[in-house]
C-alpha positions as CSV (number, residue, x, y, z in Angstrom):
1,X,0.0,0.0,0.0
2,X,1.2,3.5,-0.7
3,X,0.7,4.9,2.8
4,X,0.7,3.3,6.2
5,X,-2.6,1.8,7.5
6,X,-5.2,2.5,4.8
7,X,-8.7,1.7,6.1
8,X,-10.6,-1.0,4.2
9,X,-14.1,-2.3,4.3
10,X,-14.8,-5.8,3.0
11,X,-18.4,-6.8,2.7
12,X,-19.3,-10.4,3.3
13,X,-15.8,-10.7,4.8
14,X,-16.4,-13.7,7.0
15,X,-16.1,-16.4,4.4
16,X,-14.7,-17.3,1.0
17,X,-13.3,-14.6,-1.2
18,X,-14.2,-11.9,1.4
19,X,-12.3,-13.6,4.2
20,X,-9.3,-14.2,2.0
21,X,-9.3,-10.6,0.9
22,X,-9.6,-9.2,4.4
23,X,-6.7,-11.3,5.5
24,X,-4.6,-10.3,2.5
25,X,-5.4,-6.6,3.0
26,X,-4.3,-6.8,6.6
27,X,-1.1,-8.5,5.6
28,X,-0.4,-5.6,3.3
29,X,-0.9,-3.1,6.2
30,X,-4.5,-2.2,6.0
31,X,-6.9,-1.8,9.0
32,X,-9.8,-4.0,7.9
33,X,-13.5,-3.8,8.8
34,X,-15.0,-7.2,8.2
35,X,-18.7,-6.8,7.4
36,X,-21.2,-9.6,7.9
37,X,-25.0,-9.9,7.7
38,X,-25.7,-13.2,9.4
39,X,-22.2,-14.9,9.5
40,X,-21.2,-13.4,12.8
41,X,-19.1,-16.4,14.0
42,X,-17.2,-16.5,10.8
43,X,-16.6,-12.8,10.7
44,X,-15.2,-12.8,14.2
45,X,-13.0,-15.8,13.4
46,X,-11.6,-13.8,10.4
47,X,-10.9,-10.8,12.7
48,X,-9.2,-13.0,15.3
49,X,-7.0,-14.6,12.6
50,X,-5.9,-11.2,11.5
51,X,-5.2,-10.0,15.0
52,X,-3.3,-13.2,15.6
53,X,-1.0,-12.3,12.7
54,X,-0.4,-8.9,14.2
55,X,-2.9,-7.0,12.1
56,X,-5.8,-4.7,12.9
57,X,-9.5,-5.6,12.2
58,X,-13.0,-5.3,13.5
59,X,-16.2,-7.2,12.7
60,X,-19.2,-5.1,11.9
61,X,-22.8,-6.1,11.1
62,X,-24.9,-4.7,8.4
63,X,-27.3,-6.0,5.8
64,X,-26.0,-4.3,2.6
65,X,-29.4,-4.5,1.0
66,X,-30.6,-1.9,3.6
67,X,-29.4,1.6,2.9
68,X,-29.8,2.9,6.5
69,X,-27.7,0.0,7.8
70,X,-25.0,0.6,5.2
71,X,-24.8,4.3,6.1
72,X,-24.6,3.5,9.8
73,X,-21.8,0.9,9.2
74,X,-19.7,3.2,7.0
75,X,-20.1,6.2,9.4
76,X,-19.0,4.0,12.3
77,X,-15.9,2.8,10.5
78,X,-14.9,6.2,9.3
79,X,-15.4,7.8,12.7
80,X,-13.5,5.1,14.5
81,X,-10.5,5.0,12.2
82,X,-10.6,8.5,10.8
83,X,-11.7,7.7,7.3
84,X,-12.1,5.0,4.6
85,X,-9.8,4.3,1.7
86,X,-10.8,1.0,0.2
87,X,-14.1,-0.8,-0.4
88,X,-14.4,-4.4,-1.5
89,X,-18.0,-5.0,-2.5
90,X,-18.0,-8.8,-2.1
91,X,-21.3,-9.6,-0.4
92,X,-23.5,-11.6,-2.8
93,X,-26.1,-14.3,-2.7
94,X,-27.5,-16.7,-5.2
95,X,-30.3,-19.2,-5.8
96,X,-29.6,-22.5,-7.6
97,X,-32.2,-22.7,-10.4
98,X,-31.8,-24.5,-13.7
99,X,-31.2,-21.8,-16.4
100,X,-34.1,-22.9,-18.5
101,X,-36.6,-23.1,-15.7
102,X,-38.0,-19.6,-16.2
103,X,-41.1,-20.2,-14.0
104,X,-38.8,-20.8,-11.0
105,X,-37.3,-17.4,-11.4
106,X,-40.1,-15.8,-9.5
107,X,-40.3,-12.1,-8.4
108,X,-39.0,-12.9,-4.9
109,X,-35.8,-14.3,-6.3
110,X,-35.2,-11.4,-8.6
111,X,-35.9,-8.9,-5.8
112,X,-33.7,-10.7,-3.3
113,X,-30.7,-11.1,-5.6
114,X,-30.9,-7.6,-6.9
115,X,-31.3,-6.1,-3.4
116,X,-28.0,-7.7,-2.3
117,X,-25.9,-8.1,-5.4
118,X,-26.6,-4.8,-7.1
119,X,-28.3,-2.3,-4.9
120,X,-26.2,-3.4,-1.9
121,X,-23.0,-2.6,-3.9
122,X,-24.4,0.8,-4.9
123,X,-25.4,1.6,-1.3
124,X,-21.9,0.8,0.0
125,X,-20.2,2.8,-2.8
126,X,-22.5,5.8,-2.2
127,X,-21.9,5.8,1.6
128,X,-18.2,5.3,1.2
129,X,-17.6,7.9,-1.5
130,X,-17.5,11.1,0.6
131,X,-14.9,9.6,2.9
132,X,-12.8,8.2,0.0
133,X,-12.8,11.6,-1.6
134,X,-11.3,13.1,1.5
135,X,-8.6,10.4,1.7
136,X,-7.3,11.1,-1.8
137,X,-6.7,7.4,-2.5
138,X,-10.1,5.9,-2.7
139,X,-10.6,2.7,-4.6
140,X,-13.5,0.2,-5.0
141,X,-13.5,-3.3,-6.2
142,X,-16.9,-4.9,-7.0
143,X,-16.9,-8.7,-7.1
144,X,-18.7,-9.8,-10.2
145,X,-18.6,-13.1,-12.0
146,X,-18.1,-14.7,-15.4
147,X,-21.8,-15.5,-15.1
148,X,-22.3,-11.8,-15.8
149,X,-20.2,-12.1,-19.0
150,X,-21.5,-15.5,-20.3
151,X,-25.1,-15.5,-19.2
152,X,-24.7,-18.9,-17.6
153,X,-24.4,-19.6,-13.9
154,X,-26.2,-20.8,-10.8
155,X,-29.4,-19.2,-12.0
156,X,-30.6,-16.7,-14.6
157,X,-31.3,-14.0,-12.0
158,X,-27.9,-14.4,-10.6
159,X,-26.2,-14.1,-14.0
160,X,-28.2,-11.0,-14.8
161,X,-27.4,-9.5,-11.4
162,X,-23.7,-10.0,-12.0
163,X,-24.0,-8.4,-15.5
164,X,-25.6,-5.5,-13.7
165,X,-22.6,-5.4,-11.3
166,X,-20.3,-5.0,-14.2
167,X,-22.4,-2.2,-15.6
168,X,-22.5,-0.5,-12.2
169,X,-18.7,-0.7,-12.1
170,X,-18.3,1.3,-15.3
171,X,-21.0,3.9,-14.3
172,X,-19.4,4.4,-10.9
173,X,-16.0,4.7,-12.4
174,X,-17.2,7.6,-14.4
175,X,-19.3,9.1,-11.7
176,X,-16.6,9.0,-9.0
177,X,-13.5,9.9,-11.1
178,X,-11.0,11.4,-10.7
179,X,-10.9,11.0,-6.9
180,X,-12.0,7.4,-6.7
181,X,-11.1,4.4,-8.9
182,X,-13.7,1.6,-9.4
183,X,-13.1,-1.8,-11.0
184,X,-14.6,-5.3,-10.9
185,X,-13.2,-8.8,-10.8
186,X,-15.1,-11.5,-12.6
187,X,-14.0,-14.9,-11.1
188,X,-14.9,-18.2,-12.7
189,X,-15.3,-21.2,-10.4
190,X,-13.7,-20.6,-7.0
191,X,-13.2,-23.3,-4.4
192,X,-15.5,-21.8,-1.7
193,X,-18.4,-23.1,0.3
194,X,-20.7,-22.3,-2.7
195,X,-19.4,-25.5,-4.2
196,X,-20.1,-27.6,-1.1
197,X,-21.5,-30.9,-2.1
198,X,-20.5,-30.4,-5.7
199,X,-16.8,-31.2,-5.5
200,X,-17.0,-33.9,-8.1
201,X,-18.5,-31.4,-10.6
202,X,-15.7,-29.0,-9.7
203,X,-13.1,-31.6,-10.3
204,X,-14.6,-32.4,-13.7
205,X,-14.6,-28.8,-14.7
206,X,-11.0,-28.2,-13.7
207,X,-9.9,-30.9,-16.3
208,X,-11.5,-28.9,-19.1
209,X,-9.8,-25.6,-18.2
210,X,-6.6,-24.4,-20.0
211,X,-4.9,-24.1,-16.6
212,X,-6.5,-27.3,-15.3
213,X,-7.2,-25.8,-11.9
214,X,-10.0,-24.1,-10.0
215,X,-9.1,-20.7,-8.6
216,X,-8.7,-20.4,-4.8
217,X,-10.2,-17.6,-2.7
218,X,-6.6,-16.5,-2.1
219,X,-6.0,-16.2,-5.9
220,X,-8.9,-13.8,-6.2
221,X,-8.0,-11.9,-3.0
222,X,-4.5,-11.3,-4.4
223,X,-6.0,-9.9,-7.6
224,X,-8.4,-7.6,-5.7
225,X,-5.5,-6.2,-3.6
226,X,-3.4,-5.6,-6.7
227,X,-6.3,-3.7,-8.3
228,X,-6.7,-1.6,-5.2
229,X,-3.0,-0.7,-5.3
230,X,-2.9,0.2,-9.1
231,X,-3.3,4.0,-9.4
232,X,-3.9,4.0,-13.2
233,X,-6.7,1.4,-13.3
234,X,-10.4,2.2,-13.3
235,X,-13.6,1.1,-15.1
236,X,-12.2,-2.4,-15.9
237,X,-13.8,-5.8,-15.6
238,X,-10.9,-8.2,-14.9
239,X,-11.6,-11.9,-15.4
240,X,-9.8,-14.6,-13.4
241,X,-11.1,-18.0,-14.5
242,X,-8.2,-20.2,-15.4
243,X,-8.9,-19.6,-19.0
244,X,-12.5,-20.8,-18.9
245,X,-13.9,-17.9,-21.1
246,X,-10.8,-17.2,-23.3
């Protein structure tokens, strides 16, 4: 990181990519706020791991789909640590629905996925922006997916919500420039709990990839941190999928 102790917020930071990113940010010198909605135990475990390595971190609860909770969370972080420099919009949800089962993609599913995956990322960016502009080194990374590029994924609403994340990234990059940079990562399959119970399917997929491996959460975390540190990068959707979509 350019300066000592940048302040970072990682949403959905208790598990998977979020947890790996929070840990990697702390290793690079950031003070990390680990957000969670319901995964309190996991978020606190992440914080304790960071502290055990000599880093600084707190766990903080907020449902990112609720604007008032997001504003409260960001204000609490900024007031406690004196600002906010980095935001990793990682919190996302999905529903596993066959792509061709249009009748199963009911209004409730659309509303739930858009509330967290799209509106939640916007709410966090909007709340963080004033503090980031003050810091002079603000950067945001939105966690998208190759589902948003290919149209295929765990469900049709999920794929569309991730395409919207990529569009949101480009719009925010324009809206918040030049003070704040905004990019997105689009991972392919990543070995997280989302694949629990489908390890055999993941193994079969890896054999068909050019790199013949499934990305780890740590792979994606390293990419996210590199993007946050790159001062000339904004408005980009960066794919990390072991060559799946090349």
